[in-house]
C-alpha positions as CSV (number, residue, x, y, z in Angstrom):
1,M,34.3,17.4,32.9
2,K,31.7,18.9,30.7
3,T,29.8,22.0,31.9
4,L,26.0,22.1,31.9
5,D,26.0,24.4,28.8
6,E,28.2,22.1,26.8
7,S,25.8,19.2,27.6
8,V,22.7,21.2,26.5
9,F,24.4,22.3,23.5
10,A,25.5,18.5,22.5
11,T,21.9,17.5,23.1
12,W,20.5,20.1,20.7
13,I,23.0,19.0,18.2
14,F,22.0,15.4,18.6
15,I,18.4,16.4,18.2
16,F,19.1,18.5,15.1
17,I,20.9,15.7,13.4
18,L,18.0,13.2,14.2
19,T,15.4,15.4,12.7
20,S,17.5,16.4,9.7
21,A,18.1,12.6,9.1
22,F,14.3,12.1,9.3
23,A,13.5,15.0,7.0
24,L,16.3,13.8,4.4
25,T,14.8,10.4,4.6
26,S,11.3,11.5,4.1
27,F,12.2,13.8,1.3
28,L,14.2,11.2,-0.7
29,S,11.1,8.8,-0.2
30,Y,8.8,11.3,-1.7
31,T,11.1,12.1,-4.7
32,V,12.1,8.7,-5.5
33,I,8.9,6.8,-5.0
34,G,6.4,9.7,-5.4
35,D,3.1,9.5,-6.9
36,A,3.1,8.0,-10.4
37,G,-0.6,8.9,-11.0
38,P,-3.3,6.4,-12.3
39,P,-2.0,3.3,-13.8
40,T,-1.7,3.1,-17.6
41,W,-3.4,-0.4,-18.0
42,R,-7.2,-0.8,-18.1
43,Y,-9.0,-4.3,-17.7
44,G,-12.3,-2.6,-18.2
45,V,-15.3,-3.6,-16.1
46,V,-14.6,-6.7,-14.0
47,Q,-17.7,-8.2,-12.2
48,D,-17.6,-8.5,-8.5
49,V,-18.5,-12.3,-8.4
50,P,-15.4,-14.1,-9.1
51,G,-17.0,-17.0,-10.9
52,E,-18.8,-14.7,-13.4
53,S,-15.6,-12.9,-14.3
54,P,-13.9,-13.5,-17.6
55,Y,-10.5,-13.8,-15.5
56,A,-11.8,-16.4,-13.2
57,I,-9.9,-19.6,-12.6
58,Y,-12.5,-22.2,-12.7
59,P,-15.1,-22.7,-15.4
60,Q,-18.8,-21.6,-14.9
61,V,-21.2,-24.4,-13.5
62,P,-24.3,-24.9,-15.6
63,Y,-26.6,-24.3,-12.6
64,P,-24.8,-22.1,-10.0
65,Q,-27.4,-22.2,-7.3
66,H,-26.1,-23.5,-4.1
67,V,-29.6,-24.8,-2.8
68,K,-31.0,-28.2,-3.2
69,G,-33.7,-28.2,-5.9
70,A,-34.3,-28.4,-9.6
71,K,-31.0,-28.7,-11.4
72,G,-29.2,-27.0,-8.4
73,E,-28.3,-30.1,-6.4
């Protein structure tokens, strides 16, 4: 049967192994993934309204008002 000192030592070894594995995983994630900095591509200024963007999916409507009235029906 193990003594109390052996049990405490085994617990500390287990804790050390767990923290070492976590530190190694974190270090590898930081070095492999890292921070690549700003992207190299640039789309220029893109407007916030999707329908007015040159990259929009749908063509622009001639009268974009959503209220009823002159040419906005």
